[in-house]
N, C-alpha and C positions, 0 to 999 in steps of 0.2 A: 592799524591805528590803535595806540595805545591808551589805555583806561584806568581812570582810580576810582573805580567806584567801590565804595564799602559792602562788607558781606550784609548789611542791613539793607542797603539801598538793593542788591542784587536779588534779595526775598521778595522783592514786588516782583510779579510776572513779566509787567511791561517794561520795567527797567531791565530785568534780565535778558529779555528779546532784544532790546533796544542796544543792549550792551555787545550783545553776539554780533550784530547788524554793523555796529560802529567797529569791532574789531574786523571784520573784512575788508574795510577801505585801506586801499595801499598807496593814497594821493597820487594816483596817476594822472590825473587831470582829464581823462577822455571825457568826463562829464560836463565840464566848462564849455567844450565846443559847441555842446547841443542845447545848453541851458538858453531860454529864452532872455532872463535877466541878466544873465551875464554879457551875452552878445550884446543887450542895450546898454549895459552899465560898465562892463569891463572892471568889476568890483570882487574880489576874491570871495568876500562876504555874501555876494548876491549871487553866486554859485553854488551847485551841490557841495562840493568838498569844502567849501566856507562854511556854508549851514550845517554841516555836520560837525566840524569843530565846535561851532556855536552852541549847539544844540548838546553836544556831549560835555561843555563845560558847564552849561544852564543845570543840566540834570545832576553832574557831580555835586555842583555847589549847592544844589535845592535852594527853595525860597524863591522870593523875588527876581526875575533877570531883570537885567538892564533895559533901558528903553533902546539902545542901538542893536542889542540881540533881536529884541521884538521886531524893530524895523526890518531888520535882514530877514527874518522868519515869515511874517506878513507879506513881503515881497514875493515868497515864493509861490507860483501859479498850481502846484502841484501836478505839472504836466506829465511828470514821470518820463520825460524824453531821457532823463539821466539812467534810470532803471533800464532802459533799453540799450544804452551805450556801455552800461557800467562792465567790465570784463571779470570783476569779481563777485558778480550777484548780489550788491548791497541792495537789500529791500528798503529803497529810500521813503516809500509810502509809510512803514512803520514809524521812521525815524520823524518824519514832518508831523505826522498825526500825533505822535506822543508827545513831540515839541509843543504843539498847540495845545494839547489838552493841558499840558504843565503850565503854560502862558495862561490859559483860560482860569486856571486854579489858582495861581500865585500872583498874577499880575493886576494893577489897579488901572485900567484905561481912564481916560478923559470922557467925560459925561456925554459929550458928541458920540464918540465911538462907542460906549456902552449902548447908547440908544439904539444906534444903527445896527449894531449886532445882535439886539434883542429884536429889533422889528423885521428883520430879515426872514428868520424861521418864523415869525409870529405870522408874517403874510405869506410868503412864498410856499410855505409847506401846506398850508391850507386855502384849497382852491375857491371856498366862497369869500373868504377876505382878499385873494388875488383878484378874483372877478371883480371885486368893487373897486380895489386900488387899481385896476388897469383902465375902468371905466374913468376913474378921477384922473389918471396920468393921460388919458388922451385930451381931456378937457385941460389940462395945464400945461400941455406941450409947447404952448407960444411962450411960458415962462422960462423955457431954457437958458436963454440969455442972461435974464435976469438972476437965475440962479448961478451962473457961472461967474456973473459979475460981482455978486454977494460972497463969493468963494465957497458956495455950496456946492461943490464939484460932485460929490455921490449922488444929491438929488437931481442934478443937471444928467448925470450919468443914467440915472433910472428911467428918467422921460425918454431920454434917446432909446433905450430897449424897449420900450413899449411899442408893439407892431399896431397896424391899424384893425379897426375891429372886422373879424373873419366872422362869416356865418357858421353859426353851430352844426356840427356833424353828428348824426344820430348815432348813438352808441349802445346796442342792446346788451343785456348782460351776457349774452351768449349766442354764437353764431355756430350753426352745424357745419359741417365740413361737406365739401361739394364732391361728389361720388363715393367710392370708398372709402371708409373711415380709416385714417392710419394712427390717431390718436388723439390726445386732448392736452390742450396746453392753457395754462393762464396767463393773460397779458397783463403786465405790469400798468397799471392806471396813471401812475406818477401824479403830480401836483401842479408843476408849472406848464407841461406841454399842453394838457388838454384845453388849458385856458389861451395859450399863446397860439397855438396851431392845432386846431382839433381834428384836422383832415389828416395828421398823420396817424392818429390811433384808428381813424375809419379805415384808412387804406391798409394798415398792419392785419385788422380784422380779414379784410376781403383776402388778402393775399395768402394768408394762413389755413383759411377755409380752403380756397382754391388749391392749396398744397395737401389738402386732404385731413387736415385737422379741426377737431371743434376748440372754439375759442371761446375762454370763459373770464368774465371781470369777477374779481373776488370779493365778497362783500366785506367791509370792515377794513380793508386795506388801505394803509397809507403813505406817506412818504417814506422813501427807500432809507432816509437818513445821511444821505450825501451833504445836505446844506449843513446839517450840525456838525458833521466832520471836519468840513472847511472851517468852522468857526471853532474847532477846538472842544465843541461840546460832547464827548466821548457816550456820558452815560445818557444824555438826549437820544443821540443816534441808536444806542444799544435799544432804549424803548422803541422806537421807529421799527427796528429790526424786530423785536419780539411780537410787536402788533403784528406785523406782515406774517411771521411765522405761524402765528395761530390763525390767520384770515386763510392761509392756503392750506392748513389742515383741514379746516372747515368745508372749502372748495374742493379738497382733493378726490379720487387719485387724478394725478396728470403726468404728463410726460417730461415736460417743462415749464420753467417760468421765463418768459420772452419778455423784454424790454426794448422800446422804442427809442431809449434816450441811452447813448453810450455812458454817460455819467453814473446813471443808476445802474447800469450792468456792472461796473467795477466794483460798484459798493455791494451790490448783491453777492458777488462772485468771491466779496471778502466777509460774509458773514460769519462763517465758522471761526474765522480768525478773530474778529471783532467779539464774538459771543463766547470766547474761551474754549473752543472746539466742541460746543454743544452740538448733540447728534442731530437734531432736529435742523439747526443751521448750518450745517457741514451737507446735511443732504440737500438742503434749499440750494447752498451755493453751488454744487454740483451740477444741478438741473438748470442754473441761471443761463440765459443766452441771449445775446443781443438778436435783434431781430434779422440782420444780416448775416449773423454767424448761424442762426437756426434755419434761413432758407437755404444758405450753402450747404447745409447738412442735409438737408431732406430732399433739395433740389428745386429748382424755379419752374413752376409751372409753365405751360407752352407758351411760347412769345404769339400773340396775335396780331399785334400791330406793327407795321413797317416802322423803322426805327430811323437811325442818322443824325438824330440831334445830337449836338457836341455839348458835352457836360465835362465841367473842371470839378472832380473829385476833392472835396476837403474831407480829410480823415482827422476826426476829433481825437485829440489826446488821449482821453478816456479810452478810445477804443484799439488805436494802433500802441499806446505805450502801456496802459493801464490792463489791457485785457491780451496784447500780443494780437491782435487781428490785423492784419496788414494788407494783402493782395485780395483778399476775399470779396470785400465790398465792390471793388473796383471791377473785378471778373465777373460780378453778378451783372453789373451795368452793362458791361461788355457783351454777356450773353442775351441780355435784353434787345440788344441792337443799339446800343446808344455810343457815340464815338467820344470815349472816354479820355479826357487829356489830363495828366498830371499837373499839378501846381509846385513850382520850384520853392525850395525850403519847406517841404510839406512837413517835417518833421517838428516845426516851431508852431508853437501856440498861437492863435487867432486873438488871444488875450479875454475868452471868455470866462474859462476856468472855475466853473461853478457861480460863485458872486465875488469872484476876483474883479470884473469890471465894474462893480459897484465900489468895491474897498479901494480899488488901488485905481481909479479910473485914468491917470496920466500915463501909466507904463502899459495899461490896457489898451488905451487910444493908439500910443504907438506901434503896439503889436497889430492892431486891427489895420492901421493904414499900410504897415509892411504886408500882410497878408491879402490886402485888397489890391496891392499893387502887382502881386504876383499873380493873383487871379485874372486880371485885366491881360496879363501877358499871356495866358492861355487862348486868348481869342473866342472862348466858350461862350454860347450863347446862355447856358444855364448852370448854376453852381449847386451841387450836392451836397449836403453834409449831416450827418447821422446823430446830431445831437441839439435839441432846442435851444440850447445856449449858444452854440456857434451860430446857428442861423440867424438868432436875435442881433448878434454882436457884428455879422459879418453884412448882414441885409442892408444897413443903411449906408455902408461905405462902398458899395458897388451897384452898378447900374441893372446886372443882369438879376433875375429872380432868383431866390436860393430857397430850396425845397429839401425835404427829406430822400433820400435813395427809396425808402420802400414806397413813395409816393410814385416814384418814376416806374420802379418795379408792377407796382400795382397797374399802373397806366397800360404797361406793354404787353400785360398779361391778360387784359380784359376790362380793366377799373376804368374810371372815369378820368378825364383830364385833369391832373392835379390844379387847384385854384389858384395857385401861384404862377402859372402859366399861363394865365388867360390873355396877358398882353404881347405873347409871343405867337408865331405862326408856326405851326409844325405837324 
């Protein structure tokens, strides 16, 4: 793809990188077939190829973009299915993140949008505030139809995502390894997951310890920065990254940084790029592992419980496209004795995509309905999804319980039955 950036523009490191990625695009169109928004809308501007054209024109022109450009960039899920499909190796993540950062810096949104985009990281990235917000959300659930009628769709979408209250799970600051020690890992605490599904962290700590590793929660750690990236707040995201790097340095040494949220894992693995090649950030990115990736590498502890439960495995986009982890999680579930059933159109996003289901509830709802129909066709008793956002998005649309794969792996290797499976016999 031809570009017309000036030498002055190319002196900016981000623009220089984006320029190189734009030049790789050969307009083949393979990406459109796997892009969820193009599949739904059939508009070239709502596919990766069209968005690259829009971002290129926006960056070349500089200044405030048009409302039309903002609309089509906002509709991108950042699912990165296009990255998996692209034969030319275009780093679409770089382009969409740069495009969002430019929009955030140069475009003035309507007041309601500005308020919502301020409130999301102010609440979701801070567990204490999120805890209060979720309690209020449960009280307000009956008002969801009222918000819909008043066309306050984002607020209605937020209420739909609030799960029922879950019993708090104990989270010691460290857990010693079982048997011979094989190493030491830091488990990313996250911000949303501990409040929405505390059983996931508890299961992960038990499983990692059972695999022979000490598990540590680093003091002073915060949000990974993914929420800020989704909103185009690059500087804010970089600040979160630096805070975490400092916390891990104090907690070190360790062999890996493990996360139970696929979206966080994708962000952690990009820390080096996000912080301009900083040595500490590069080292941390190289140690980042999704929990399912980590267990695949070190080996599943011995299975102690008879299996056979049928499981529909939903692969989060951030795991299969963002990190390129595809067969491993399903293979682990099979090793643990589960009857794993693939979901048709597994490459298509469920519509969660960070905060997409809040910012774009109509499109997210259509994708959720499509995903739920494909899950029902599997006939599985349980759905497993390795990202808390996917769990929150899918759960209201299916009758089966939706749990994290690490909960099932923990159960199969000696842990307690996942709380989400209380209503089924197995």
